[in-house]
Every structure is written in structure tokens, then in C-alpha cells.
C-alpha positions in Angstrom: 11.0 -12.0 -14.6 14.2 -10.0 -14.8 16.0 -12.8 -12.9 14.7 -15.3 -15.4 15.8 -13.2 -18.4 19.3 -12.6 -16.9 19.6 -16.3 -16.1 18.6 -17.3 -19.6 21.2 -15.1 -21.1 23.9 -16.3 -18.8 23.1 -19.9 -19.6 22.9 -19.3 -23.3 26.2 -17.5 -23.5 27.9 -19.6 -20.9 29.8 -16.5 -19.8 31.6 -16.7 -16.5 29.8 -14.6 -13.9 33.0 -13.1 -12.8 33.5 -11.6 -16.3 30.4 -9.3 -15.8 31.5 -5.9 -14.6 28.1 -4.2 -14.1 24.4 -4.7 -14.4 21.7 -2.2 -15.5 17.9 -2.7 -15.9 15.1 -0.5 -17.0 11.5 -0.5 -15.6 8.5 1.9 -15.5 6.4 0.9 -12.6 8.7 0.0 -9.7 7.8 -2.4 -6.9 8.8 -0.7 -3.6 10.3 -3.9 -2.2 12.6 -4.3 -5.2 13.1 -0.6 -6.2 16.6 -1.5 -7.6 15.4 -4.5 -9.6 18.8 -4.7 -11.4 20.6 -5.4 -8.2 18.0 -7.9 -6.9 18.0 -9.8 -10.1 21.8 -9.8 -10.3 22.1 -11.2 -6.8 19.5 -13.8 -7.5 21.2 -15.2 -10.6 24.4 -15.7 -8.6 26.5 -12.8 -9.8 29.2 -11.9 -7.3 28.1 -9.4 -4.6 30.9 -7.0 -5.6 29.3 -6.4 -9.0 27.4 -3.1 -8.9 23.9 -2.5 -10.4 21.4 0.2 -10.9 17.9 0.6 -12.3 16.8 3.3 -14.8 13.3 4.5 -15.8 12.4 6.4 -19.0 8.9 5.3 -20.0 8.8 2.8 -22.9 12.5 3.1 -23.7 13.8 2.2 -20.2 15.5 -0.9 -21.5 17.0 1.0 -24.4 18.4 3.5 -21.9 19.8 0.6 -19.8 21.7 -0.7 -22.9 23.0 2.7 -23.9 24.0 3.4 -20.3 26.0 0.2 -20.3 27.7 1.2 -23.6 28.6 4.6 -22.1 30.2 2.8 -19.1 32.3 0.8 -21.5 33.3 3.9 -23.5 34.2 5.7 -20.2 36.5 2.8 -19.3 34.5 1.9 -16.2 33.5 -1.5 -17.5 34.2 -3.9 -20.4 31.2 -6.2 -20.0 27.7 -5.1 -18.9 24.5 -7.1 -18.4 21.6 -4.9 -19.5 17.9 -5.4 -19.8 14.5 -4.5 -18.5 11.3 -5.8 -17.0 7.7 -4.9 -16.3 4.8 -6.6 -14.5 1.6 -4.8 -15.3 -0.5 -7.7 -14.1 0.6 -7.0 -10.5 1.2 -3.3 -10.2 1.5 -1.8 -6.6 -1.9 -0.6 -5.4 -1.7 1.9 -2.5 -4.1 3.0 0.2 -5.1 6.7 0.0 -2.5 9.2 1.4 -4.5 10.1 4.6 -4.7 6.4 5.5 -1.0 5.8 4.7 0.0 8.7 6.9 -2.1 7.4 9.8 -0.5 3.9 9.4 3.0 5.3 9.4 2.4 7.2 12.6 0.4 4.4 14.2 3.3 3.0 16.3 3.9 6.3 17.9 0.1 6.6 18.8 0.1 3.1 20.2 3.1 3.9 22.4 1.4 6.9 23.8 -2.2 5.7 24.2 -2.2 1.9 23.8 -4.8 0.1 21.8 -7.5 2.7 22.5 -5.1 5.5 21.4 -4.4 3.5 18.2 -8.1 3.3 17.4 -8.6 7.0 18.0 -5.6 7.8 15.9 -6.8 5.7 12.9 -10.4 6.9 12.9 -9.9 10.4 14.2 -10.6 12.9 11.4 -11.0 10.1 8.8 -13.5 10.8 6.1 -15.3 8.3 3.9 -13.6 9.7 0.8 -10.2 8.7 2.4 -11.2 5.0 2.3 -10.0 4.3 -1.2 -7.2 2.8 -3.2 -4.7 4.4 -5.6 -4.1 2.4 -8.7 -1.1 3.5 -10.8 -2.1 5.3 -14.0 0.0 4.7 -17.1 -0.2 8.3 -17.8 2.1 11.3 -18.1 2.2 13.1 -14.7 2.3 16.6 -16.2 -0.5 16.2 -18.8 -2.5 13.5 -17.1 -2.9 11.8 -20.5 -2.1 8.2 -21.3 0.0 7.6 -24.4 -3.1 6.4 -26.3 -4.6 9.8 -26.1 -1.4 11.5 -27.4 -0.9 8.9 -30.1 -4.5 9.3 -31.3 -4.1 13.1 -31.5 -0.8 12.6 -33.5 -2.6 10.2 -35.9 -5.2 12.9 -36.7 -2.4 15.5 -37.1 -0.5 13.3 -39.6 -3.5 11.9 -41.4 -3.1 8.3 -40.3 -6.6 6.8 -40.8 -8.5 4.2 -38.7 -8.4 1.8 -41.6 -4.6 2.0 -41.9 -4.2 1.4 -38.2 -6.5 -1.6 -38.2 -4.6 -3.0 -41.2 -1.3 -2.6 -39.4 -2.7 -4.2 -36.3 -3.9 -7.3 -38.2 -0.6 -7.5 -40.0 1.3 -7.4 -36.8 -0.7 -10.1 -35.1 -0.5 -12.4 -38.2 3.2 -11.9 -38.6 3.9 -12.4 -34.9 2.0 -15.7 -34.9 3.9 -16.8 -38.1 7.2 -15.9 -36.5 6.5 -18.2 -33.6 5.2 -21.0 -35.9 8.3 -20.9 -38.1 10.7 -20.9 -35.1 12.0 -17.3 -35.6 12.1 -16.8 -31.9 13.6 -20.2 -31.1 16.4 -19.7 -28.6 15.4 -16.0 -28.1 12.5 -16.5 -25.6 13.1 -18.0 -22.2 10.3 -20.4 -21.2 8.1 -19.3 -18.4 6.4 -22.2 -16.6 7.4 -24.3 -19.5 5.9 -22.1 -22.2 7.3 -19.6 -24.8 3.9 -18.6 -26.0 3.0 -14.9 -26.0 -0.5 -14.4 -24.8 -1.1 -11.1 -26.6 -0.9 -12.4 -30.1 -4.3 -12.8 -31.8 -3.7 -14.9 -35.0 -7.4 -14.9 -35.8 -7.4 -11.1 -36.1 -9.3 -9.7 -39.1 -10.3 -6.3 -40.5 -13.9 -7.3 -40.1 -13.4 -7.9 -36.4 -11.3 -4.8 -35.7 -13.8 -2.4 -37.4 -16.4 -3.3 -34.7 -14.3 -1.8 -31.9 -15.2 1.7 -30.7 -12.6 4.4 -29.9 -10.8 3.8 -26.6 -9.1 7.1 -25.9 -10.4 10.1 -27.8 -14.1 9.6 -27.8 -16.3 9.5 -29.8 -14.3 10.3 -32.9 -10.8 8.9 -32.2 -9.1 6.2 -34.3 -7.3 4.2 -31.6 -9.2 1.2 -30.2 -8.5 -1.6 -27.8 -7.8 -3.8 -30.8 -5.4 -1.7 -32.8 -3.4 -0.3 -29.8 -0.6 -1.9 -27.8 -1.7 -3.8 -24.7 -0.2 -3.8 -21.3 1.6 -7.0 -20.4 4.4 -8.7 -18.4 7.9 -9.4 -19.7 11.6 -9.0 -19.3 14.7 -8.8 -21.6 18.4 -9.2 -21.3 21.4 -8.4 -23.4 25.2 -8.7 -23.1 27.1 -5.5 -24.0 30.9 -5.6 -24.4 33.8 -3.8 -25.9 34.8 -5.5 -29.1 38.2 -6.3 -27.6 36.7 -8.0 -24.5 34.1 -9.9 -26.6 36.8 -11.3 -28.9 39.1 -12.0 -25.9 36.3 -14.2 -24.4 35.6 -15.9 -27.7 32.3 -14.2 -28.5 31.2 -13.2 -32.0 29.4 -9.8 -31.9 25.8 -10.0 -33.1 25.6 -6.2 -33.5 27.5 -3.0 -32.9 26.3 0.1 -31.1 27.6 3.0 -33.2 25.5 5.9 -31.9 22.3 6.7 -30.0 20.2 9.7 -28.9 17.6 10.5 -26.3 15.4 13.6 -26.8 12.7 15.3 -24.9 9.8 17.2 -26.6 6.5 18.9 -25.8 4.5 16.4 -23.7 1.2 18.0 -24.6 1.6 17.9 -28.4 4.6 15.8 -29.3 4.9 13.2 -26.6 5.6 10.3 -29.0 7.7 12.2 -31.5 11.0 11.8 -29.5 12.3 8.9 -31.8 11.8 11.1 -34.8 14.0 13.9 -33.4 16.6 11.3 -32.2 16.7 9.7 -35.7 17.4 13.0 -37.4 20.2 13.8 -34.9 21.9 10.4 -35.3 21.7 10.5 -39.1 23.1 14.0 -39.3 25.9 13.3 -36.8 27.0 10.3 -38.9 26.5 12.0 -42.3 24.0 9.4 -43.5 20.4 9.6 -44.5 17.4 7.2 -45.0 18.5 6.4 -48.6 22.1 5.6 -47.7 
């Protein structure tokens, strides 16, 4: 998916691949075989092998971090044009065997060398317990707290008085407007077709308040307000953007679509404020630039 997004951007902008100085991509759940997905995608879209690339991970804002990291490279004078994006494939996350079995498989060649096939069998089954025969499926949860974002978001909704009704109304509005945007061609030229289609499979244009009110709490049970219907769903996707210094963009004949003026990344209490990071960042950026929400 990252390769397709990069390729789509390269084709749309018609930029010469030699004019790209660096590549950065963001992702959350990494595939071991392509741990540096930025590099693999860059090679597979035909970028010169000399162009460096690295991958970043910062939960849901990984792609944002990739973009801002690219801008920082440009400001530092280490690049003038950066290809930045991100990708995720939640429909095919890496599923591992339990740790005891993994350790046995890693040391299996050594056991076979010493004891042959019989030694290998003894090595695999020796000391193995039934509880070890299991799979480890990645949890989209904070490692420190053990909570998924839905739990923290539900708690924040209660803390700030955001009602279930308001959340359902926002969810219905989002689905309807997303469907309308597609119907009216708002995304035309922005979405790269996958297997010939630009349709997003998460949009439910037939959503209604009547339907959403039937769903039960999905995270904080039984009195939470977040449900499977008014919460974000896990999906597959990728994005790409072209970041340049203004001088380089104009030199290559590009008209900037937007300017990156400032950015901020903040950490906060993962137990109580996991999703309030953007709020603290917003305050810092506004203050630093002497502006406010009314400006």
C-alpha cells in the first residue's frame, strides 16, 4: 500500500525521481520482513538506491511525524525535497507463536546438529506445556496501561461531559458527509485506485441515529458511551505527500498547496490523558506564534 501511494504521488506530480532527496514513512504495527517500510517502498517505486529512507512510529500520528521530520530535514539543510507518508495493514497483522515455542524454534538448528531428527523432536517437546501452544495477536493497546484508545477516549468523554447522543450524532454526520464527498467528487485525484476502485469500505451512508442507539458499549461496560458504531474502525490504507523548501518547489515549477509554519509533539499522562496530546500541542503552537483561536 505504501508503494502504491508513493507511486501515485510520483505519477501525479511527474517529479523526476532524482529530485527526491529522502523518504520517510510512518506506521504503527510493523511487518518484520519490511521493518523499514519507507526504504522498501522507495526501492519498489524506482527511486535511486542512493536515496536514504527511514520509518517512524508514534501511534496514530506516525504519518504526521514523518511529514514534520521531513520538514526538519529541509530546515536543517540536509534535504530540499522529501517524500513522506504512512501506511497500515490491520487486516493482516503479524501473528506470532508463543514465546516458549519461538525460543525452541530459534534454537532448533543447534539441537538437530547435535542430536539429529530425534534430538530435534526431544528439543521441541521437552518441557513444552499445553499453555505454550498458543498464538500472540497484536493488541492495539498502550503497553504501559494495557488499555486500548477506546477505553481512554470513553473515560475522557465522561470527564468532559460528551454524551452518547452527541457521539452518535457526530458519527452519523461523519458517515453521511464522507459518502457525500465521494459522490460529489471531492476526493477525485486524491485517492489512488486499489484493484480499480477508490471506494472506502468503512463509510456507512445508511447510518442513522435510530440504528446507532441500538449498539451497546464496546469499551467501558456496561455504562460507557463508545460503541462499535460511533468509534473509529481499524482498516488498511496509505498516504503520501511531497515536502519541499519553497525555493526548490518554485525552481521545479510546483505551486505549493500549503505551507508548514510550525508543529508540536507532546506527551502526557497515558492513564488519564492519553488522547489530550493535540490539545497541549495546539496551545503551544498558538502561543509560540502569538495567535489564538479567534485570530
